[in-house]
Backbone as a printed PyTorch tensor [residue, N CA C, xyz], in Angstrom:
tensor([[[111.9750, 137.8650, 102.0370],
         [110.6250, 137.4990, 102.2170],
         [110.1990, 136.4420, 101.1190]],

        [[110.8110, 136.5970, 100.1460],
         [110.4010, 135.6770,  98.9590],
         [111.0430, 134.1550,  99.4040]],

        [[112.0960, 134.0110,  99.9490],
         [112.7260, 132.7540, 100.5500],
         [111.9000, 132.2360, 101.5220]],

        [[111.2060, 133.1050, 102.3480],
         [110.2810, 132.6390, 103.4880],
         [109.1180, 132.1040, 102.8000]],

        [[108.4790, 132.5830, 101.7730],
         [107.2500, 132.2890, 101.3740],
         [107.3310, 130.9010, 100.3530]],

        [[108.5170, 130.7850,  99.9800],
         [108.8910, 129.5970,  99.1150],
         [109.0160, 128.4650, 100.1840]],

        [[109.7000, 128.7650, 101.2340],
         [109.9900, 127.6280, 102.4430],
         [108.7060, 127.1190, 102.8850]],

        [[107.9360, 128.0740, 103.2270],
         [106.2090, 127.7790, 103.5490],
         [105.7170, 126.7720, 102.6180]],

        [[105.8360, 127.2800, 101.4080],
         [105.0060, 126.5740, 100.5090],
         [105.6880, 125.1280, 100.2760]],

        [[106.7720, 125.0680, 100.2880],
         [107.5430, 123.7650, 100.1780],
         [107.2020, 122.7150, 101.5440]],

        [[107.3030, 123.2720, 102.4480],
         [106.8950, 122.7570, 103.8700],
         [105.4800, 122.1570, 103.6900]],

        [[104.6280, 123.0920, 103.1670],
         [103.1020, 122.7060, 103.3210],
         [102.8010, 121.5980, 102.3200]],

        [[103.9090, 121.4020, 101.3180],
         [103.5210, 120.2060, 100.3970],
         [104.0920, 119.0930, 100.9540]],

        [[105.3040, 119.1460, 101.6170],
         [106.0540, 117.9170, 102.1800],
         [105.2650, 117.3440, 103.2220]],

        [[104.8250, 118.3150, 104.3420],
         [104.3800, 117.7460, 105.4650],
         [103.1430, 116.9130, 105.3270]],

        [[102.0140, 117.2530, 104.6250],
         [100.9490, 116.3150, 104.4120],
         [101.2280, 114.8610, 103.9610]],

        [[102.3070, 114.9940, 102.9990],
         [102.7590, 113.5410, 102.3250],
         [103.1820, 112.9190, 103.4830]],

        [[104.1320, 113.4210, 104.1600],
         [104.7650, 112.5430, 105.4650],
         [103.6360, 112.0840, 106.3210]],

        [[102.8220, 112.8100, 106.5510],
         [101.7920, 112.4290, 107.7710],
         [100.8600, 111.5440, 106.9330]],

        [[100.6670, 111.4720, 105.8540],
         [ 99.8780, 110.2900, 105.3890],
         [100.4820, 109.1490, 105.2280]],

        [[101.7260, 109.1450, 105.0230],
         [102.6560, 107.9580, 105.0300],
         [102.8070, 107.3300, 106.3510]],

        [[102.8970, 108.2430, 107.3710],
         [102.9490, 107.5890, 108.7230],
         [101.6570, 107.1690, 109.2100]],

        [[100.4710, 107.7780, 108.6950],
         [ 99.2960, 107.3390, 109.2740],
         [ 98.7200, 105.8240, 108.6870]],

        [[ 99.5020, 105.4600, 107.5710],
         [ 99.1160, 104.3340, 106.8640],
         [ 99.5760, 103.1450, 107.5760]],

        [[100.7260, 103.0350, 108.1190],
         [101.1090, 102.1410, 108.8950],
         [101.7530, 101.0860, 107.7390]],

        [[102.2930,  99.8540, 108.3610],
         [102.7220,  98.9340, 107.6620],
         [101.8880,  97.9480, 107.0120]],

        [[100.8090,  97.9270, 107.5950],
         [ 99.6520,  96.9690, 107.2000],
         [ 99.8430,  95.5740, 107.6610]],

        [[ 98.9730,  94.7130, 107.2830],
         [ 99.0900,  93.3000, 107.8980],
         [100.0740,  92.3570, 107.1850]],

        [[100.8510,  91.8020, 107.8440],
         [102.0730,  91.1390, 107.3650],
         [101.9930,  89.4230, 107.9740]],

        [[102.3520,  88.5590, 107.1020],
         [102.3600,  87.2430, 107.6690],
         [103.9700,  86.7970, 107.6600]],

        [[104.1790,  85.9520, 108.6680],
         [105.7470,  85.5210, 108.9680],
         [105.7350,  84.2430, 108.7800]],

        [[106.4020,  83.4970, 107.6670],
         [106.3350,  82.1880, 107.6750],
         [107.3570,  81.3450, 108.5360]],

        [[106.9300,  80.9450, 109.5590],
         [107.9660,  80.4530, 110.4820],
         [107.7480,  78.7110, 110.3750]],

        [[107.1270,  78.3680, 109.1710],
         [107.4760,  76.9800, 108.8720],
         [108.7550,  76.4300, 108.2720]],

        [[108.9740,  75.3020, 108.2760],
         [110.2390,  75.1840, 107.7160],
         [110.2430,  74.8890, 106.1570]],

        [[109.1010,  75.1220, 105.3970],
         [109.0130,  74.9080, 103.8600],
         [108.6060,  76.1720, 103.3140]],

        [[108.5790,  76.3160, 102.0620],
         [108.2440,  77.3910, 101.2280],
         [106.8150,  77.2950, 101.0200]],

        [[106.0550,  78.2930, 101.2470],
         [104.5610,  78.4150, 101.1370],
         [104.1130,  78.9020,  99.4470]],

        [[103.5160,  77.9630,  98.7870],
         [103.0430,  78.5470,  97.3740],
         [101.5210,  78.7780,  97.4240]],

        [[100.7530,  78.6940,  98.2710],
         [ 99.2750,  79.2000,  98.4400],
         [ 99.1050,  79.6300,  99.8880]],

        [[ 98.4370,  80.5860,  99.8500],
         [ 98.1840,  81.1340, 101.2880],
         [ 96.6830,  81.8190, 101.1910]],

        [[ 95.7690,  81.3520, 101.7720],
         [ 94.2490,  81.6950, 101.8100],
         [ 93.7150,  82.2890, 102.8800]],

        [[ 92.8590,  83.0500, 103.0610],
         [ 92.2360,  83.4390, 104.4590],
         [ 90.8120,  83.3110, 104.1290]],

        [[ 89.9840,  82.8700, 105.3670],
         [ 88.7700,  82.6920, 105.3970],
         [ 88.1440,  83.4280, 106.5960]],

        [[ 87.2630,  83.9510, 106.8700],
         [ 86.3220,  84.4350, 108.1540],
         [ 86.4790,  83.1320, 108.9680]],

        [[ 86.6750,  82.8310, 110.1520],
         [ 86.8380,  81.8070, 110.9630],
         [ 85.6850,  80.9800, 110.8190]],

        [[ 85.6940,  79.7900, 110.5670],
         [ 84.5410,  78.8320, 110.3970],
         [ 83.4640,  79.0800, 109.2740]],

        [[ 83.9160,  79.9560, 108.2770],
         [ 83.0430,  80.1030, 107.1590],
         [ 83.5850,  79.4800, 105.8700]],

        [[ 84.5720,  78.8770, 105.7210],
         [ 84.9990,  78.1690, 104.6720],
         [ 84.7870,  78.9440, 103.3540]],

        [[ 85.0880,  80.3660, 103.4030],
         [ 84.9750,  81.4320, 102.1310],
         [ 86.2280,  81.4860, 101.9760]],

        [[ 87.1030,  81.1150, 101.0740],
         [ 88.3950,  81.2470, 101.1170],
         [ 88.7820,  82.4730, 100.0490]],

        [[ 89.6960,  83.3540, 100.3540],
         [ 89.7570,  84.5210,  99.7060],
         [ 91.0310,  84.0880,  98.6840]],

        [[ 91.5530,  85.1800,  97.9960],
         [ 92.4290,  84.9810,  96.8770],
         [ 94.0900,  84.6170,  97.4870]],

        [[ 94.5810,  83.9580,  96.6780],
         [ 95.8310,  83.5050,  97.0770],
         [ 96.8300,  84.6010,  97.3440]],

        [[ 97.1420,  84.7980,  98.5740],
         [ 97.9190,  86.0920,  99.0360],
         [ 99.6300,  86.0460,  98.6370]],

        [[100.0890,  84.6620,  98.2650],
         [101.3600,  84.5900,  97.7640],
         [101.5510,  85.3890,  96.5080]],

        [[100.5030,  85.6420,  95.8870],
         [100.5600,  86.4720,  94.5310],
         [100.9800,  87.9310,  94.9040]],

        [[100.9700,  88.2450,  96.0550],
         [101.5920,  89.7760,  96.4830],
         [103.0440,  89.7020,  96.7160]],

        [[103.5310,  88.4380,  96.5140],
         [104.9810,  88.5250,  96.6950],
         [105.7900,  88.4680,  95.4030]],

        [[107.0100,  89.1290,  95.2780],
         [107.6490,  89.1910,  93.9900],
         [107.8980,  87.8120,  93.3790]],

        [[108.2120,  86.9440,  94.1790],
         [108.4290,  85.5720,  93.4350],
         [107.2640,  84.5180,  93.6500]],

        [[106.1770,  85.0510,  94.1860],
         [104.8930,  84.1900,  94.3410],
         [104.9670,  83.0710,  95.2600]],

        [[105.9110,  83.0620,  96.2220],
         [106.0320,  82.1940,  97.2090],
         [106.5650,  82.7910,  98.5170]],

        [[106.4580,  82.1470,  99.4800],
         [106.8950,  82.7410, 100.8330],
         [107.7700,  81.6090, 101.4430]],

        [[108.9640,  82.1560, 101.3990],
         [110.0370,  81.2370, 101.9640],
         [110.0490,  81.1470, 103.3910]],

        [[110.7610,  80.1220, 104.0020],
         [111.1130,  80.1760, 105.5430],
         [111.5530,  81.4330, 105.8670]],

        [[111.0130,  82.0700, 106.8740],
         [111.4200,  83.0990, 107.6300],
         [111.3870,  84.4520, 106.8010]],

        [[110.4550,  84.4670, 105.6600],
         [110.1750,  85.5910, 105.0500],
         [108.7300,  86.0820, 105.3370]],

        [[108.4650,  87.2980, 105.1920],
         [107.0890,  87.9990, 105.3780],
         [106.5560,  88.4490, 104.0880]],

        [[105.1440,  88.4770, 104.3590],
         [104.3480,  88.4580, 103.2560],
         [103.2770,  89.6570, 103.5590]],

        [[103.1830,  90.6080, 102.6360],
         [102.1820,  91.5930, 102.9800],
         [100.7630,  91.0290, 102.5570]],

        [[ 99.7760,  91.3560, 103.5600],
         [ 98.3990,  90.4600, 103.4420],
         [ 97.5230,  91.8470, 102.8750]],

        [[ 96.5730,  91.5920, 101.7970],
         [ 95.9190,  92.7920, 101.3460],
         [ 94.5300,  92.2830, 101.3040]],

        [[ 93.5670,  93.2670, 101.1500],
         [ 92.2870,  92.9540, 101.2630],
         [ 91.5660,  92.3580, 102.3800]],

        [[ 92.1450,  92.3170, 103.4180],
         [ 91.6460,  91.5920, 104.7970],
         [ 91.3550,  92.6060, 105.9310]],

        [[ 90.6970,  92.5000, 106.6730],
         [ 90.2540,  93.5390, 107.8500],
         [ 90.8340,  92.7130, 109.1920]],

        [[ 91.2130,  93.3880, 110.0730],
         [ 91.6240,  92.8210, 111.4900],
         [ 90.1530,  91.8650, 111.7670]],

        [[ 90.4920,  90.6380, 112.3510],
         [ 89.5750,  89.7890, 112.8120],
         [ 90.2050,  88.2950, 113.1940]],

        [[ 89.3050,  87.4250, 113.2650],
         [ 89.8790,  86.0230, 113.3120],
         [ 89.6700,  85.3220, 112.2050]],

        [[ 90.5790,  84.7230, 111.6440],
         [ 90.4930,  83.7520, 110.3810],
         [ 90.9330,  82.4330, 110.5040]],

        [[ 90.4800,  81.7050, 109.6950],
         [ 91.0400,  80.2620, 109.3130],
         [ 91.9760,  80.6110, 108.1770]],

        [[ 93.3100,  79.8140, 108.1610],
         [ 94.1390,  80.1850, 107.0820],
         [ 94.4210,  78.8090, 106.3630]],

        [[ 94.4270,  78.7880, 105.0380],
         [ 94.6310,  77.5190, 104.1480],
         [ 96.1210,  77.7690, 103.6390]],

        [[ 97.0530,  76.8570, 103.8830],
         [ 98.5940,  77.0460, 103.6470],
         [ 98.7320,  75.9700, 102.5180]],

        [[ 99.2200,  76.0760, 101.4510],
         [ 99.6080,  75.1700, 100.5030],
         [101.0080,  75.1450, 100.1840]],

        [[101.7460,  73.9940,  99.8810],
         [103.1670,  73.8240,  99.5520],
         [103.2850,  73.1570,  98.1610]],

        [[104.5050,  73.2570,  97.7600],
         [104.9220,  72.7690,  96.4970],
         [104.6510,  71.5320,  96.3410]],

        [[104.6110,  70.6320,  97.3000],
         [104.4200,  69.2690,  97.1210],
         [102.7700,  68.6630,  97.1020]],

        [[102.0170,  69.8270,  97.0650],
         [100.5550,  69.6890,  97.0280],
         [ 99.9740,  69.4200,  98.4870]],

        [[100.7610,  69.5660,  99.5590],
         [100.3340,  69.2210, 100.8880],
         [ 99.6370,  70.5850, 100.9890]],

        [[ 98.4130,  70.4120, 101.7410],
         [ 97.7840,  71.5890, 102.3830],
         [ 97.3510,  71.3720, 103.6890]],

        [[ 97.3100,  72.4090, 104.5460],
         [ 97.1660,  72.4910, 105.8430],
         [ 96.0410,  73.5970, 106.2140]],

        [[ 95.2500,  73.6440, 107.2230],
         [ 94.3700,  74.5830, 107.6010],
         [ 94.6450,  74.8770, 109.1070]],

        [[ 94.8080,  76.0780, 109.4330],
         [ 95.1580,  76.7500, 110.6690],
         [ 93.8970,  77.5040, 111.0490]],

        [[ 93.2160,  77.2100, 112.1000],
         [ 92.0960,  77.6220, 112.3760],
         [ 92.1530,  78.6890, 113.5380]],

        [[ 91.3170,  79.6720, 113.4980],
         [ 91.1110,  80.7430, 114.2350],
         [ 92.2640,  81.6150, 114.6500]],

        [[ 93.0880,  82.0710, 113.7220],
         [ 94.1330,  83.0400, 113.8170],
         [ 93.7190,  84.4900, 114.0860]],

        [[ 94.2590,  84.9640, 115.0140],
         [ 93.8000,  86.5520, 115.0190],
         [ 94.7010,  87.2360, 114.4760]],

        [[ 94.1810,  88.2490, 113.5110],
         [ 94.8470,  89.1530, 112.4630],
         [ 94.5360,  90.5190, 113.2840]],

        [[ 95.6790,  91.3670, 113.5080],
         [ 95.4530,  92.8020, 113.9820],
         [ 96.1870,  93.7090, 113.1040]],

        [[ 95.2630,  95.0180, 113.0750],
         [ 95.8310,  95.9960, 112.0490],
         [ 97.4610,  96.2740, 112.2750]],

        [[ 98.1360,  96.4190, 111.0190],
         [ 99.3930,  96.9730, 111.2120],
         [100.2460,  96.1410, 112.0730]],

        [[100.0170,  94.8210, 111.9570],
         [100.7320,  93.8530, 112.9120],
         [101.3640,  92.7110, 112.0390]],

        [[102.1680,  91.8470, 112.6490],
         [102.6550,  90.6370, 111.8460],
         [101.9340,  89.3280, 112.7140]],

        [[101.7020,  88.3870, 111.9910],
         [101.1480,  87.0810, 112.6480],
         [101.8530,  86.1220, 111.9580]],

        [[102.1240,  84.9160, 112.7470],
         [103.0440,  84.1100, 112.1040],
         [102.3380,  82.5080, 112.2410]],

        [[102.7550,  81.7010, 111.4140],
         [102.4730,  80.1790, 111.5460],
         [103.8440,  79.1930, 111.6810]],

        [[103.8600,  78.5710, 112.3420],
         [104.9770,  77.6390, 112.6230],
         [104.5760,  76.2080, 112.3500]],

        [[105.3920,  75.3540, 112.2210],
         [105.1150,  73.7800, 111.9860],
         [104.1390,  73.2130, 113.0030]],

        [[104.3990,  73.6110, 114.1860],
         [103.5360,  73.2120, 115.3660],
         [102.1930,  73.5960, 115.2320]],

        [[101.7990,  74.6520, 114.5910],
         [100.5830,  75.0330, 114.2640],
         [ 99.5660,  74.2480, 113.1930]],

        [[100.5630,  73.3850, 112.0890],
         [ 99.9670,  72.6970, 111.2330],
         [ 99.5400,  71.4420, 111.5630]],

        [[ 98.0310,  71.3590, 111.8770],
         [ 97.5720,  70.1480, 112.4660],
         [ 96.4730,  69.5430, 111.6830]],

        [[ 95.7560,  70.3040, 110.7230],
         [ 95.0390,  69.9800, 110.0000],
         [ 95.2870,  69.5310, 108.4960]],

        [[ 96.1110,  68.7780, 107.9200],
         [ 96.8070,  68.6750, 106.6790],
         [ 96.4020,  67.3830, 105.8370]],

        [[ 96.6050,  67.5940, 104.6430],
         [ 96.4850,  66.3670, 103.7870],
         [ 97.3610,  66.5800, 102.5600]],

        [[ 97.4900,  65.5170, 101.5280],
         [ 97.9610,  65.7570, 100.4290],
         [ 97.0890,  65.5150,  99.4970]]])
């Protein structure tokens, strides 16, 4: 009987933690499909020019290499403009990107149309 009670107690502690982990999801992630390393990545609600923090600071080396994914924080699903900066000071804006909850969105070289140095 004591073993059954201990097993029930252990299950009641483990199950809620695993349920919370599953309901949390993977979050919003950006996939860098450009051919260069990104050193600055900011989001603004589409058409607002209200740029948020540099999301590359969420990465362990503070940059997003080609084919690397970056966790995006502090952003709700919706449509955003994205400002991408590179080591050589080149900056590009990609407009009206759709961001979904617990999903990956990407930017490739072909999306980089509004660029300057």
